C-alpha positions in Angstrom: 0.0 0.0 0.0 2.8 2.4 0.9 4.6 1.5 -2.4 1.4 2.2 -4.4 0.7 5.5 -2.7 4.3 6.6 -3.3 4.2 5.4 -6.9 0.9 7.2 -7.6 2.3 10.5 -6.2 5.4 10.0 -8.3 3.3 9.6 -11.4 1.3 12.7 -10.4 4.5 14.7 -10.0 5.7 13.7 -13.4 2.4 14.6 -15.0 2.3 18.0 -13.4 5.9 18.7 -14.2 5.3 17.8 -17.8 2.1 19.9 -17.8 3.9 23.1 -16.6 6.9 22.4 -19.0 4.6 22.0 -22.1 2.4 24.9 -21.1 5.3 27.3 -21.3 6.9 25.5 -24.3 4.1 25.4 -26.8 1.7 28.2 -27.9 -1.7 28.0 -26.4 -3.2 28.7 -29.8 -2.4 25.0 -30.7 -5.3 24.0 -28.5 -7.7 26.7 -29.7 -11.3 25.7 -30.4 -14.6 27.5 -31.1 -15.8 29.1 -27.9 -19.7 29.2 -27.7 -21.3 32.4 -26.8 -23.0 32.8 -23.5 -26.3 33.4 -25.3 -26.0 30.2 -27.3 -25.4 28.2 -24.1 -28.3 29.9 -22.4 -30.7 29.2 -25.4 -29.6 25.5 -25.7 -30.4 24.8 -22.1 -33.5 22.6 -22.0 -35.8 21.9 -19.1 -36.2 18.2 -18.4 -39.9 18.8 -17.7 -42.5 19.9 -20.2 -45.4 22.0 -18.7 -48.8 22.3 -20.2 -50.8 25.5 -19.7 -54.4 26.6 -20.5 -55.3 29.8 -22.3 -55.1 31.8 -19.1 -51.6 30.7 -18.3 -52.6 28.3 -15.6 -50.4 25.2 -15.4 -52.4 22.1 -16.1 -49.8 19.3 -16.1 -46.0 18.7 -16.1 -44.5 15.8 -18.0 -41.0 14.4 -17.5 -39.3 14.3 -20.9 -35.7 13.6 -19.9 -35.2 10.5 -17.7 -31.4 10.9 -17.6 -31.2 14.1 -15.5 -33.4 16.5 -13.7 -32.7 19.9 -15.1 -35.3 22.6 -14.4 -35.2 26.4 -15.1 -32.1 28.4 -16.0 -31.7 30.9 -13.1 -30.1 34.4 -13.8 -27.3 35.1 -11.4 -29.1 38.2 -10.0 -31.8 35.8 -8.7 -29.2 33.6 -7.0 -28.4 34.7 -3.4 -25.2 36.7 -3.2 -24.0 34.7 -0.2 -24.2 31.5 -2.4 -21.9 32.9 -5.1 -19.6 34.3 -2.5 -19.3 30.8 -0.9 -18.7 29.3 -4.3 -15.8 31.6 -5.0 -14.4 31.1 -1.5 -14.5 27.3 -1.8 -13.6 26.7 -5.4 -11.6 29.7 -6.7 -10.7 32.5 -4.2 -8.9 34.5 -6.9 -11.7 34.3 -9.4 -12.1 38.0 -9.8 -8.3 38.5 -10.2 -7.2 35.8 -12.8 -8.0 35.5 -16.5 -9.1 31.9 -16.5 -6.1 30.2 -14.9 -4.8 30.7 -11.4 -1.1 30.3 -11.8 -0.5 30.7 -8.0 -2.8 27.7 -7.3 -1.1 25.8 -10.2 2.4 26.3 -8.8 1.2 25.5 -5.2 -0.2 22.2 -6.5 3.1 21.5 -8.2 5.0 22.3 -4.9 2.7 19.9 -2.9 3.4 17.2 -5.4 7.1 17.6 -5.1 6.9 17.5 -1.3 4.5 14.5 -1.3 1.8 16.5 0.4 -1.9 15.9 -0.1 -3.2 16.7 -3.5 -4.9 20.1 -3.9 -7.0 21.3 -6.8 -5.8 24.0 -9.1 -8.8 24.2 -11.5 -10.6 27.5 -11.5 -14.3 28.0 -11.8 -13.7 28.9 -15.5 -11.7 25.8 -16.1 -14.4 23.7 -14.5 -17.0 25.4 -16.7 -15.0 24.6 -19.8 -15.3 20.9 -18.8 -19.0 21.3 -18.7 -19.0 22.9 -22.2 -16.6 20.4 -23.7 -17.4 16.8 -22.6 -14.1 15.5 -24.1 -12.4 17.3 -21.2 -14.2 15.5 -18.4 -11.8 13.9 -16.0 -11.5 10.1 -16.1 -10.8 7.8 -13.1 -7.0 8.5 -13.4 -7.5 12.2 -13.9 -7.1 14.3 -17.1 -4.3 13.6 -19.5 -1.6 16.3 -20.1 -3.2 17.2 -23.5 -6.6 17.4 -21.9 -5.3 19.7 -19.2 -3.5 22.0 -21.6 -6.6 22.2 -23.8 -8.7 23.0 -20.7 -6.3 25.8 -19.8 -6.3 27.2 -23.3 -10.1 27.2 -23.6 -10.4 28.7 -20.1 -8.3 31.7 -21.1 -10.3 32.0 -24.4 -13.6 31.9 -22.5 -12.5 34.6 -20.2 -11.8 36.9 -23.2 -15.3 36.4 -24.5 -17.5 36.0 -21.5 -18.0 38.3 -18.4 -17.3 37.0 -14.9 -21.0 37.4 -14.2 -21.8 35.1 -17.1 -19.3 32.5 -16.1 -20.7 32.3 -12.6 -24.3 32.1 -13.9 -23.5 29.3 -16.4 -21.4 27.4 -13.9 -24.2 27.3 -11.3 -26.8 26.3 -13.9 -24.7 23.6 -15.6 -23.1 22.0 -12.5 -24.2 18.6 -11.2 -25.1 18.6 -7.5 -26.5 15.2 -6.4 -27.8 12.2 -8.2 -29.8 13.3 -11.2 -30.0 16.9 -10.1 -28.3 19.3 -12.5 -28.5 23.1 -12.2 -29.1 25.3 -9.2 -32.9 25.2 -9.7 -33.2 21.5 -9.6 -30.8 21.2 -6.7 -32.6 23.7 -4.6 -36.0 22.1 -5.2 -34.8 18.5 -5.1 -32.8 18.8 -1.9 -34.5 21.6 0.0 -37.9 21.9 -1.5 -37.5 25.6 -2.2 -36.8 28.2 -4.9 -33.1 28.9 -5.4 -33.6 32.5 -4.5 -34.6 31.5 -1.0 -31.6 29.4 -0.2 -30.1 30.3 3.2 -26.4 30.3 4.1 -26.5 26.8 5.6 -28.1 25.3 2.5 -25.8 27.2 0.2 -22.7 25.8 2.0 -24.1 22.3 1.6 -24.8 22.8 -2.2 -21.3 24.2 -2.8 -19.8 21.3 -0.8 -21.5 18.9 -3.2 -19.7 20.3 -6.3 -16.4 18.6 -5.7 -18.0 15.1 -5.5 -21.8 15.1 -6.0 -22.1 11.4 -5.1 -20.0 11.6 -1.9 -21.2 9.9 1.3 -23.0 12.0 3.9 -19.8 11.9 6.0 -17.7 13.3 3.2 -20.3 16.0 2.4 -20.4 17.0 6.1 -16.6 17.2 6.3 -16.4 19.4 3.1 -19.3 21.6 4.4 -17.6 22.1 7.8 -14.3 22.9 6.1 -16.0 25.6 3.9 -17.9 27.0 6.9 -14.6 27.3 8.9 -13.4 29.9 6.3 -16.5 32.1 6.8 -16.5 34.8 9.5 -20.1 33.9 10.5 -21.3 30.4 9.7 -23.5 27.7 11.1 -22.0 25.1 13.4 -20.7 21.8 12.1 -23.5 20.1 14.1 -26.2 22.0 12.3 -24.6 21.2 8.9 -24.4 17.6 9.8 -28.0 17.5 10.8 -29.1 19.1 7.5 -26.8 16.8 5.4 -28.3 13.7 7.0 -31.8 14.8 6.0 -30.7 14.5 2.3 -32.3 11.4 0.8 -30.9 9.1 -1.8 -34.0 9.6 -4.1 -35.3 13.0 -5.0 -38.8 13.8 -5.9 -39.9 17.2 -7.2 -43.6 17.6 -7.1 -45.0 18.3 -10.6 -46.9 21.4 -9.5 -43.6 23.0 -8.7 
């Protein structure tokens, strides 16, 4: 077991070293690809439920048309609580408003941790994660992303930042991210997990939702640990006991009443 852990870290160090070397050696333009506009992504977003209305606009019935995922309404960022977006940035990308798609400080820190055999830390920014949502070929496999995938992810993140606003990046990220089980998007997550509109999410619920992003299928114990870690970075936050209590109320199966 010790040999395997050491070997895995050695492979990780070699991969990250190669990544940094290649990143500075080759032009990023080699990995350029058509970047979709924010509007095109927004318009292509489809609700997994089809609602039927009468002439007066009264909802008569809702039919589930996508059995693979539960994706409800696209929520504009101005209707998402500001404390939720603040927690997202704190947990996933604290220099979000400072970098241009790639956080080189985080990247070098991850490289340093690899060299010193420390625990692995993430270096992917919110923009880089969003790129993975937009380009499925960049989704990480069981052994992580290949060097070419990572370089392409970096290239596209930089290109995306040139074309999209930070506000648009946050909005798309929260609406395209997977949260738990079949729940995709902030609207489905809020309704499926907490039975409420996303605009009504409180701080405790927001912390739990953001803690799910790293591993949507994690055990309740792991979710609680992640939520408590995020809460520890906030000046005023709910206790770990309250977070644990709320997490343990999350069920394995999610049912969103059709009238919602």
